[in-house]
RORO-805080 format. One record per residue (C-alpha): residue in three letters; x, y negated, z negated. Coordinates in steps of 0.2 Angstrom, whole numbers, plus 5000, padded with zeros to 4 digits. Each point is the difference from the previous one (the first is absolute). Layout:
# residues N
AlaXYZ
...
This chain:
# residues 627
Met484848804826
Thr499950174993
His500250014980
Pro501050144994
Glu499250024983
Asn499750185005
Val502150055002
Pro500450154990
Ala501349944985
Thr500850114987
Glu499849954983
Ala501749924999
Asp499649905015
Ala498249964995
Phe499649824992
Val499450004984
Phe499249834996
Gly498350064993
Lys500050135015
Arg500049845012
Asn498349964994
Trp500649834996
Ala500449965018
Ala498750075008
Ser498849914989
Leu500949835001
Asp499950035019
Leu498250035001
Ala499749854988
Leu501149895014
Gln498950065014
Ser498649944991
Leu500749844997
Val500449975018
Gly498650095008
Ile498649894992
Pro500849835005
Ala500350065018
Ala498250065002
Ile499549824993
Leu501049925013
Val499350115015
Val498349944994
Ala500749824999
Glu500849995017
Ile498350075007
Val498949864992
Val501449855003
Leu500250055019
Leu498250025004
Ala499649844990
Gly501349915013
Val499050085015
Val498349944994
Ala500649844995
Arg500849985016
Tyr498850075013
Val498449974989
Phe500049844991
His501549925012
Gln500949964983
Pro501650115000
Leu500750034985
Val501949945001
Trp500650094987
Ser499350185003
Asp501550075011
Glu501349934988
Leu499250084985
Ala499550175010
Ser502050005005
Ile500449964980
Leu498950154995
Phe500650105015
Leu501849994994
Trp499450064983
Leu499050145008
Ala501450065010
Met501350004986
Leu498650104989
Gly499550105013
Ser501950055004
Val500150044981
Val498350125001
Ala500750085016
Phe501750044992
Gln499050064984
Arg499050125010
Gly501450065012
Glu499249915015
His501449915009
Met500350035018
Arg501550145001
Met500750135011
Thr499750194996
Ala500250095014
Leu502150054994
Val499550004982
Ser498650125001
Lys501150135009
Val501250014987
Ser500150134983
Pro498849944986
Ser501549974990
Val500749885012
Arg498449915003
Ala499749974983
Phe501849925000
Leu499549895015
Asp498549954992
Val501049934983
Val501249935013
Ala498649905008
Ile499549934983
Ala501749954995
Ala500549925017
Ala498249894998
Leu500649954983
Ala501849965006
Phe499149885013
Leu499049934988
Leu501249974986
Leu501149915015
Val498749865005
Val499049984984
Glu501349874992
Pro499849905017
Ala498150034999
Phe500049914985
Glu501149865005
Phe499049975016
Ala498449984990
Ser500849874989
Glu500549905015
Glu498450015006
Thr499349894984
Phe500749845010
Ile498850045015
Thr498149954998
Thr498750085012
Pro499249875012
Ala498150054996
Leu499950064983
Glu501549884995
Ile500650134987
Ser501950064997
Asn500550145013
Ala500650094986
Trp498450084998
Arg500150075015
Ala501950064999
Ala499950064984
Ala499050165006
Leu501950065007
Pro500750024985
Val498650064990
Gly499650125013
Met501950075001
Gly500050014981
Leu498650115000
Met500750105012
Ile501750024991
Leu498950064986
Thr499050115009
Ala501650095008
Val500850014981
Leu498450094997
Arg500150115014
Leu501850064996
Ala499650024982
Glu498550115006
Val501150135008
Gly500250164992
Ser501950025004
Arg501349884993
Arg501250085012
Leu498949955015
Val500049834992
Leu501849964996
Gly500550085018
Ala498949895008
Val500249854991
Val502050055002
Leu499950025019
Val499149845002
Gly501349904990
Cys501450075009
Leu499249975017
Val499949824993
Ala501749964993
Gly500850105015
Met499149875012
Val500749854988
Leu501750075000
Leu499950005020
Gln499649825001
Pro501749955006
Val499850125015
Phe498249955003
Ala500849825002
Gly501050055015
Leu498650085009
Gly499149855007
Asn498350065008
Leu500450194998
Asn499349964982
Leu498249995007
Leu500250195007
Val500950054983
Phe498549924990
Phe498449995010
Val500450175009
Gly500950104988
Val499649934984
Val498150025005
Ala500350165008
Val500850084988
Ala498649954986
Val498550025010
Phe500650195005
Ala500350034982
Gly498349964995
Val500249824992
Pro498549895004
Ile500149905014
Ala499749834992
Phe501550044989
Ala501250085013
Phe499749835010
Gly500349914984
Leu501650084995
Ala500649975018
Thr499749824999
Ala500649974984
Gly501650105003
Tyr500349905017
Ile499749834993
Ala501150034984
Leu501450095008
Ala500149945017
Thr499449815000
Gln500349864989
Thr498249984999
Pro499350004982
Met498750144996
Leu498749864996
Val499650025018
Val499550174999
Val498849964989
Gly499549865010
Arg499750115014
Leu499050124990
Asp498949864994
Glu499849945020
Gly499650205005
Met498650014987
Ser499249835003
His499250045018
Leu498249984994
Ile499650115014
Leu500550164991
Leu498649974987
Ala498950075013
Val500750185000
Pro499250044982
Leu498549915003
Phe499750095017
Val500150154989
Phe498949964988
Leu498749945014
Gly500250185007
Gln499750084982
Leu498449885002
Ile499350065015
Glu500050184994
Met499349964982
Thr498549895007
Gly499550135014
Met500549895016
Ala501050125006
Arg498750144999
Ala498849895008
Met501249965017
Val500550215002
Ala498050034996
Phe499549895015
Leu501450055011
Ala499650204996
Ser498249965006
Leu500649945017
Leu501450145004
Gly499550144988
His499250105013
Val501450015013
Arg501450135001
Gly501349954988
Gly498949854995
Leu500549984981
Ser501850005006
Tyr499649855012
Val499149924984
Leu501650034989
Val501149905013
Gly498649875002
Ala499849994980
Met501949984997
Tyr500149885012
Leu498649894993
Val500650034981
Ser501649965004
Gly499549835005
Ile499449974983
Ser501350084988
Gly501749995008
Ser500450174989
Lys500150155008
Ala499750104983
Ala498449894998
Asp499550025018
Met500250204998
Ala499250004983
Ala498549915006
Val499850095017
Ala500550204995
Pro498750034987
Val498649935010
Leu500450105017
Phe500950164995
Pro498550094991
Glu498849995016
Met501650045011
Lys500450154990
Asp498150065000
Arg500149985019
Gly501450125000
Ala501649905001
Lys501650084993
Pro500749894984
Gly501750005010
Asp499249925016
Leu499149874988
Val501649954990
Ala501050005017
Leu498849875007
Leu499849914984
Ser502049975001
Ala500149955018
Thr498749884998
Gly501249924984
Ala501249985014
Gln498949935013
Thr499349864990
Glu501649944992
Thr499849835011
Ile498349974996
Pro499849834991
Pro500149974986
Ser501350154999
Leu501349964987
Val501550035012
Leu499449875010
Ile499949904986
Thr501850054995
Ile500649975016
Gly499449824999
Ala500749974985
Val501950075002
Thr500249965018
Gly499149835003
Val498750075012
Ser498349905001
Ile498850114990
Ser498749955011
Ala500850055015
Leu500350164993
Phe498250034993
Thr499449965019
Gly501250115009
Gly499850144988
Met498250045005
Leu500250085019
Pro501550124995
Gly499050084988
Val498550035012
Val501350075014
Leu500750134986
Gly498250044995
Ala499650045019
Thr501550125001
Leu499350094983
Cys498350015007
Ala500650085015
Val500750144990
Val498450014989
Trp499150025017
Trp501150135004
Arg499950094985
Tyr498050004996
Arg499650025017
Gly499250164997
Glu499349964983
Asp498250084996
Leu498849874994
Ser498450085003
His499849984981
Val500449825000
Arg498449885002
Arg500249845009
Ala499549854990
Thr498449905006
Arg500049825006
Gly499249954985
Glu501450094989
Ile501449925009
Gly499049834999
Arg499950024980
Ala501950064998
Phe500549855011
Leu499149864990
Ile500550084983
Ser501849995007
Ile500049835008
Pro500649914984
Ala501550145000
Ile500449995017
Ala500049805000
Leu501450004987
Pro501450055011
Phe499549885014
Leu499949864985
Ile501750044995
Arg500849985018
Ala498949855006
Ala500649914983
Val501750015004
Ile500150005018
Glu498949834999
Gly501049934987
Val498850004987
Ala501050094988
Thr501750074999
Ala500450204998
Thr500249964982
Glu498549894997
Val498850125011
Ser500450144989
Thr499049914987
Ile498649965010
Gly499850205005
Ile500250024981
Ala498349894996
Tyr499250065015
Ala500250184995
Val499549964982
Leu498449905005
Ala499550145012
Gly500250144988
Leu498949914987
Leu498749935012
Ile500050115015
Tyr500550174995
Arg499750004982
Gln501450104997
Phe501349934989
Asp500950104987
Trp500749864987
Arg500950144991
Arg501250045016
Leu500649824999
His501550054990
Ala501649895000
His500649985017
Ala501749934998
Asp501349945014
Arg501450125002
His500949915013
Arg501750075003
Gly501649884996
Ala500750065017
Val499149865007
Gly500949874988
Cys501650095002
Asp500050015020
Pro500149815004
Ala501849994992
Asp500550155009
His499549975018
Arg500449804999
Cys501750054994
Cys500250135016
Tyr499549885013
Arg501049854991
His501550095005
Gly499450065018
Leu499650194997
Gly498449985009
Thr501049935016
Asp501350154998
Ala498450114999
Val499149955016
Gly501650035009
Leu500250164993
Leu498350055003
Gln500149955019
Arg501550105002
Leu499150164994
Gly498349985007
Ala500549925017
Gly499149845000
Asp498449924993
Val498950165002
Gly501450104992
Thr500249894985
Ala498250014997
Arg500150205002
Trp501450014986
Arg499149894988
His498250085003
Gly500950174996
Leu500849934984
His498449934993
Gly499050165005
Gly501450114991
Val500249894985
Gly498149994997
Arg499950194997
Arg501249984987
Leu499649864989
His498749994988
Arg499349934985
Pro499550154986
Arg498350024996
Gln499549865010
Arg499249985017
Ala501150065015
Arg500549835010
Gly501449955012
Ile500249864988
Pro501950074993
Ala500650015017
Ile499349835005
Val501049934984
Leu501550085004
Phe500249985019
Gly498649865004
Pro501149854997
Leu501550075007
Leu499150065019
Phe498849895002
Pro501349855003
Ile500850145012
Ala498450025011
Arg499849805002
Gln501850005006
Val499650135013
Arg498449915005
Ile498750144994
His498449924994
Glu499950004981
Val498250064999
His500350135014
Tyr501450054991
Ser499250004983
Met498650115006
Val501150145008
Val500950004983
Ile498750024991
Leu499450145011
Ala501450095000
Met500449994979
Gly498050054998
Ile500350155011
Gly501650044989
Leu499049964985
Phe498650125004
Ala500950155009
Pro500650164990
Pro501050084993
Phe500949834994
Gly498549865002
Val499549974983
Gly498249925008
Tyr499650185004
Tyr500150064983
Ala499049864994
Ala498650035013
Cys500350204992
Ala499849924982
Ile498549905003
Ser499050135009
Arg500650134989
Ile500750125015
Asn501550114998
Pro501549915012
Asp500350165009
Glu498350015007
Gly500149835011
Met502050045006
Arg499350095017
Pro498549915005
Ile500949814996
Val501250045012
Gly498649965014
Tyr499549854992
Ile502149934999
Cys500350045017
Ala498349895005
Leu500849864988
Ile501650005009
Val499150005016
Gly498949854995
Leu501849924992
Val500750015018
Ile498649925008
Val500149864987
Ala501949985003
Ala499950005018
Val498549875002
Pro500549854989
Trp498349935005
Ile499150134988
Ser500849904985
Ile500249825007
Gly498649985013
Phe498849914988
Leu501249894991
Gly499749865014
């Protein structure tokens, strides 16, 4: 969310309250108050999960309370992470339309987004307190403590977000903007309440009104997706059903109770560690010693390095930040144009979206119920297929490269580089084996990777800057929490069945249905993002995954094959200019002007599309190794 602190205001409109210093100072203090406990909770989660794995597989004495404690801590972490995201304006939102309006309208919509979020929080905070009070009568099975210790995270987090929203509004430089936004949101809510008798007679059409109409209007207006879902669900429950609002809070609790989602921040942290400890540099150096002397060799190294590093971090921003600084200087010395470099870097970001432990794979498993292990197994070969198509373009473009000044590495140099890289290269295989063989879950294996990276950095590579280990707070977005209530309401009332029939009529059967859905994911993937965060397809998965994956099952498309095609389609959308935000993330990381890569990336995008068609046409590529 963009904060409109710099909105021009007249003297009559300006807030006087100590020139807004009181609000800004209180906001900064609140950020520290929330951020420090969130960082401590991340460390605590790592310790608890790793202790559970060690006790179970080393000492054969499982800690029966570890998962329960991790779940309790995770709900607090998710709520505090939502507060941190709200404070920093990092909740997922669609900005494609908002960014095209005039600055004054954009500033107003930014304030409307804050007011809309505040409206939702005010609607559910009282039921959240009621929910937490009812949980006092429930005792957890392992720790034997009141479940209120866990459920209290909901009202506490909501209360902190309400305070944050009020402070954000107080920091806006124009009273006219704030009053206008608050009045607009208030009038919309009041209008919906007055229309309650009309909603009572609409039946299942209310599903379209709230979960299509309200969500679409809110999302396109720039309201964070979490609160767009929340407003739609709360409105439907309150105005179109007899269900108490307590159900909304219960679904929020359920949505943020998937421990698998903890893998997201932990794998991002792991990606930072492999760059900080020199593990990424060791892998790239070995690949460069093998291929650096061939035409386009360092471009092949870039493709291979992104494949390997993606098997460790799961975060595209972490992948690109680990590889680009190592390879780009030498590639530029060999005459590569900056536009070619950023184009290939962006293309490899899309190519490696299915490489485990991809955060998109983890999110799909969490919100749709598809097996994480199956997704991890199925994601390996599609990345190879798209990598091969990219390499074909590299071969064509660099077939005439002059390498007369490049020295071929000796066998001794290759051997030394290989020995140095062994600990780093072993990490992605360790992570995949631990999940596929059932040694650890996708969440637990992230802690194994963190411990491995720390030890490798301290004992092997002797490169570990403690000063760079600043607080790494979880920034989970509440959309994952709001979404279960949304899609459950839709499917409980038959929207999924109707959608199957509609898609089949539009697309002429199973193949056509798949085509419509893949196109939808690819298009949406280009336009959804999290400001200032790594570009991912997670927002599109959260929005459409729970609705469209059940449709795929009904039309007999293998869910793992469908997942691979959807992820690759979204990846291409995310990293294809001019709308793909992943492309601009690659430009920012490599410090290259986006205009320079616009033309070179066309060939790579075409290669990715060819690879996508091959993966879609040959299901064996995705499911052949599932057994």
